[in-house]
N, C-alpha and C positions, 0 to 999 in steps of 0.2 A: 351516779347513774340512777335514773329513775326507771322503774319497771311497771308495766301495766299489763296484767294478764286478763284473758277472756276465754270464753268457750266452754265453760262448764255446763253441767246440766244433768238431767235425769235420763237414764237409758237402761234397757233391760240386759240382763247377763247375756253375754255373747255378742252384744252390739259394739258400736264404735263411737268415739268422740275424738275431737281435735281440739287441743288447747293451743293458744297463742299468746306470745308475750312480746311486747314492743318496748325497746330500750330507748332512752333518750338521755341527754346530758353528756357526760365525759365517757361516751361509748368507745373512745380510743384506748381507754384504760382497761377494757374488758379482756381477759384471757380465756374465759370459759363461761358458759351459761348452763344452768341446770334446773331441774324440776325436783322438788321435794313434795311430800304429802304428809298430812297429819290427820289421823282418824281420832274420833272422840276417845280421851283417856289414854292415848298412846303418844309416844315421842315422835317428833317430826323425823321422817325417814327419807333417804335419798332415793330417787327414782331413776334419773338419767342425767347426763351431762354431755356437752359437746364443746370441744375446743374451738374458740372463736377464730382462730387463724388456720389451723390445719384441718379442722373438721373431724378429728377423731372423737369417737363416741364411748361412753361408758354407761352400762346399765346395771341396776340391781337384778339379782337373780330372779326375783319374783315378778319382773316385767320383761325379761329378756325373751325376745321371740314374739312378743305381743305389741310392745310400744316401740316407736321410732321417733327419735329426736332429730330435728333438722334445723338449719339456720338459713337465713337470708341476710348476708352482711350488708347488701346495699340498702335494705330496708330496716336493719338493726332489729330484726325479729327472730324469734326462735319458736318452733312448734313442737308439740308432742302429739303424735298420732297414736291413739290408744285403740287397739283392736281386741277382739275376743275378751271383752271386759268381764271381770268377775265381781261377785258381790263384796269381796275383800278388798277391791280396788276403791271402794267408797272412802272418800276422804276430802279434805280441803287441800287442793293443790297449789303450790306457791312456786313461782319462778324466782330465780336468783342469778346474780352475776358474781363471778370471782375476778378479783382484780390483782391477782398474784399469779406467777407462772407455776406455782407449786400444785400439783395434782392432788386434790383431796376430794373426798366425797362426803364430808361431815358439814353439817349446817355452819359450823364456826368458820369453815374455810371460805365462806361466801359473804361478802361485805354488803351487798345490795339485795334488797328483797322487794317484790311486788306484793300486792294484796292477794289474798287467796281467792280461789274460784272453787266452788263446791262441785264435786262429782259424786253423783249417787247412782249405784248400780243395783237394780232390783232383781229379785229372783223370779 
């Protein structure tokens, strides 16, 4: 599975951004897609994931209520709508695909990764 992310940028605190990720290749093997982020000097952390078949979603506590993950199976895309952005949301955001039915939220549980897209939130 190949993943192509887009939509990052610079926004003021309180603003919104929408990230998108397009999947290609063996998309039939996808069980879930997710977003992770990595700030300088920090480990990559889970943001959100969505089950590719059933549509159930999972969020980290830090973004719950502010971010919304959605999917379009027909287009093989997943989006992350980010509202009420905070300075601490600044990071490189990566989309990822999980090809196993086991529900995990760790980076090791996702086998395919797109290139990162920078999100910078200014105060």
